[in-house]
N, C-alpha and C positions, 0 to 999 in steps of 0.2 A: 329739333331745336332744343337747346338747353334752356331750362326755365330761368337760370340765373343770369342769362345774357340779356341785358336791358335792350341793347341795340337790336338783337334778334327779335325781341318782342315788338319793337317799333316797326321793323320791316314786315313782320307777320301781320300786325294790325292793318298796315296799309295794303298789303297783298290781299287780305280778306275783304277789304272794302276800298279799292283803288279810287272810286269816285267820291269817297267820303260822304256817302248817303246816310250813314248812321251817325248821329251825334256822339255816340259812345266812342267812335273811332278817334275823333279829335281829342276827347277827354283822355284817351289812353296814351297820347303822344305828349312827351315832356315839352318839346318845342315844335308844335305842329307845322308852322311855316318853314322851319329849318329842316325838319325830317321829311316833309312832303316834297321838298325839292329833289330828293333822291328817289325819284319815282321809278326809274327804269328796272332795277333789280326786282322789287316787289311786283311790278306790272308784268315782267316776264314770267314770274312764278304763277301769277294769276292766269295769264294766257296759256301757259303750258298745261295748267290744270283744267283748262276750259271752264274756268269759273267755279269748279267744284270745290267747295270750301274744305272738305275733308282731305283733298289731295294737295292743297297748297303748301302745307308744311314740308311735304316730301319733295315737291318740285323745287322749292327754294334750296333745299339741301342738294338735290340733283344738279342744279345749276352750278353750285360751288364745286362739285366733283368734275363736271365738264370743264369748268374754268381751270382746274389744276391740270387736266390732260392738255388743254389748249396751251397753257403756259409752257409745259414741258416740250410740246411739239414745236412751238415757236422758238424756244431756246435752242432746240436741236437745229432748226433752220438757220439761226444766227451763227451757231458754231460751225455748221457745214460751210456757210458762206466765208468764214474766216480760214477754212482749211483745217479745222480741228475736228476731233472725233465727235460726231453729233450725239453719240450715246452719253457723253458727259453731261448732257442736259438733265439726266436723271439725278445729278447732284442737287438740283433745285428742290427735290423732294426732301432734302435735309434742312431746308429753311423752316425753323419751328413756327414761324408766322403763318405758314400755309395751314398747318394743322390746328393752330390756335383759332384762326379765322373760321376754319371749317367747323370746329367744335362750338364756337360761339354763334355761328349762323349769320355772320356779317357780310358786307358787300365787297370787301377788299379784294377777294379772289376774282370776282367777276370784273371789277373795274381794272385790275391789273391785266387780265386777259385781253380786255378791250384795248387797253393802252398798248400792250405789246403787239397786238394785231394791227393797230394803226401805224406803228413804227415799221412793221414788216411791209405793209402795203405802201407806205411812203417810199421805202427803199426800192420797191418794185415800180414806183411811179404810177401806182393805181390810186390816184388822188380822190376819186369819187368814193371808193371803198374806205380810204383813209378817213375821209370826212364823216362817213356814216358811222364808223366805229368810234370816232371821237365824240360824235353826238351822243351815242349810247353811253360812252364812258363818262361824259360830263353830267348826264342825267342820272348816273349811278353815284358818282361822287364829284361834286362841283370843283374840288381841288384839281381835277384833271384839266381844268381850264388852263392851268400853268403849262401843261404839255401842249395843249391846243395852240396857245399863243406862241410857244416856242417853235412849233412846226410851221405856223403861219409866218413868223419872223424869218425862219430859215428859208422859206420859199421866196421871201423878198430878197434875202441875202444872196440866194442863188439865182435870182432874176428869172423866176419861172414866168410863163406866159400869164397874161391877165386872167384868162379863163381858169387856169389852174389855181391861181391865187384866190380867186373868188370862190372856187370849190372848197379850198382848204379853210378859208376864213368863215365860210358858211357853217362850219361845224359848231361855232359858238352861238348861232342864232336860236336853236331850239331851247337851250338852257336859259338864254336871256328872256325869250318869250314866256317860257314856263315860269320863270321867277317873277315876271310881271303879273302873270295870272295868279300865282300863289300869294303874292303880296296883296293883291286886291281881294282875294277870297279869304285869306286867313290872317292878313297883317304881316309885318316884317319880323322875322326872327333872326335876321343876319346881324343886326346891330348888337343885339345882346350876345350872340355867339362870338362876334369879333371882339367885343370889349372884354369878354371872359378869357379869350384865347391869346390875344396879342397885347404887348406892352412896349416899353422902351427897349431898344436894342441892348442885349446882354444883361439887362436888369434881372429878368427871370432866371437866367442861367447862373448868375452870381449868387442870387438868393438860394437857389436849389443846391448849388455846390456847398455853400456855407452850412446849410442845414444838414446836408448829407454827411459831411465830414465832422460835424459837431459830435462830441462825446456825450452830450446831454441826452438823457433818456435813451441810452444805448440799448439795443435789443437785436435779436436775430433777424426780426422782420426789417429793422432799419438797415442792417448790414446787407440783407438781400436787396433792399431798395437801392442801396448804393451800388451794388453789383449791376442791377438792371440799368441804372442811370449811366453807369460807365459804358455799358453796351451801346446805349443811345449816342453818347459822345463819340464812341468809336465809329458808329455808322455814319454820322455826319462829318466826322473827320475824313472818312473815306470819300464822302461826296466832294469835299474840297479837293482831295487828291484826284478824283475823277475829273473835276473841272479843270485842273491843271494839266492832266494827261491828255484830255480830249480837246483842249483849246486849239481851234484851227482844224482839227480832224473831224470831229462830230459836233456840228453846230447845235443840234437839238439837245444833246446831252449836256453840253457846256452851258447853254442858256438855262436849262431846267435845274441843273445842280447849283448854279449861282443863285437862282431864285429860291430854291429850297433851303439852302444854307442861310440865306438872309432871313427867311421866314422863321427858321428854327432859332436864330439868334434873338428873335422878338417874342418868343413864346413866354407866357406867364408861368410862374411857379406851379399854379394849379394844373395847367396842361402838362407840364413836365412831370408832375407827380402822377398824373393819370398814365402817362406813357411808361413810367417806371414801375407801374403796377404789374405784378407777375403775369396777369392775364392779358396785358396789353403791350408788353415791352417790345415784342418783335413784330407787331402788326403795323409796321410802317411800310405799307405796300409800295408806295412810289419809290422810296429809297431802295427797296428790294428789287424793283423793276429796273431802276437805273443800274443796280449792281449786275443785273443780267446782261444789259446791252452795252455797258461801258467799254468792253474790249473792242467794240466795232472800230475798224480803222478805215481811213480814206473818206471819200466823198459820201455824204449822207444819202444822196440820191443814186448811188451806184446800185444797179440791179442785183438782187440776190440770185 
C-alpha cells in the first residue's frame, strides 16, 4: 500500500478491524459511516489473510492483481462472443487507471471485476451468480447499484420469469440492509457525501470549465489540470456516444450510460477538481467498464 493514498489507508484500517472493535479504527476514518459501507473489499482481504494482521496489506494488493487478470479474461470472453480476436483484451492493460488504482490500493479494480462478471453471467442467463456478484460489487462500491438497477430493469424489459426477476432484484438487498445497520451503528454519512458531490445540472461543469480556461494564475500545474479535465469530458462524451449506439441493442449499457452522464452533469466543482487530479483522472472504473462492454451487439441475454 502506498502511504500517500488516503483511500488505501481507509480500506486498510477497516480490513485490520472489520468489526470496528477498536475505537481507534473509527477515528482513523474520515467519514466512518460512508467508508464502512464499502465493506466487501477489506473484508475479503481480512478473510484471505485468515485474520492475520501482518498479511492483510498483502492480501489487499493480491486481490487487485487477481481483479486485473479477471477483467482481462472477461474482456477476452466478450470479444470471442463477438467473433473478434480474444487476445485483443490485453489492450485493457493499457488503461492507466488500472495501474493507478493498483498503486493507490483502492477498490475500483475489484468492483470492476465483479461488475464485468455479473454482466457475463447475465448474458449466460446464470441469474443466481449474476445476483451474487452484484451483491459483492455493491458492497464494494455502492455506485454499482446503478448497474444493478439497470440489470433489474432490463429483466423487466425482457419479460423474464418472476423467479428470475426476484433473483436479480435481490442483489440490492444486502447493501440496503448493511446501510441500515451502518446508519444505526455509526450515523449517516451519505447526506454529507451527497451534498459535497452533487449540485445543479451543468452548474459544476460550467464553473470548472470557466476556471480551467481562465488565464488568471496560469501555471504548468493548471495546464495539466486542464488536460486531465479534457480527458474526463472526452470519457463522458464517449458515454453519450455509447448510449446512442447501443440504444435498443444493449439495454443494460444504454440505461447505465444514461444515468452516468446525468450524474456527471450534476457533479460539483470540488468533485470535478478531484477527478482532474493527476492521481485520480482515469480512475473512473465504471466508465472504463462500459467502454469494455459497449461493443456488445444484439440481445443482452444472448448466451455467450
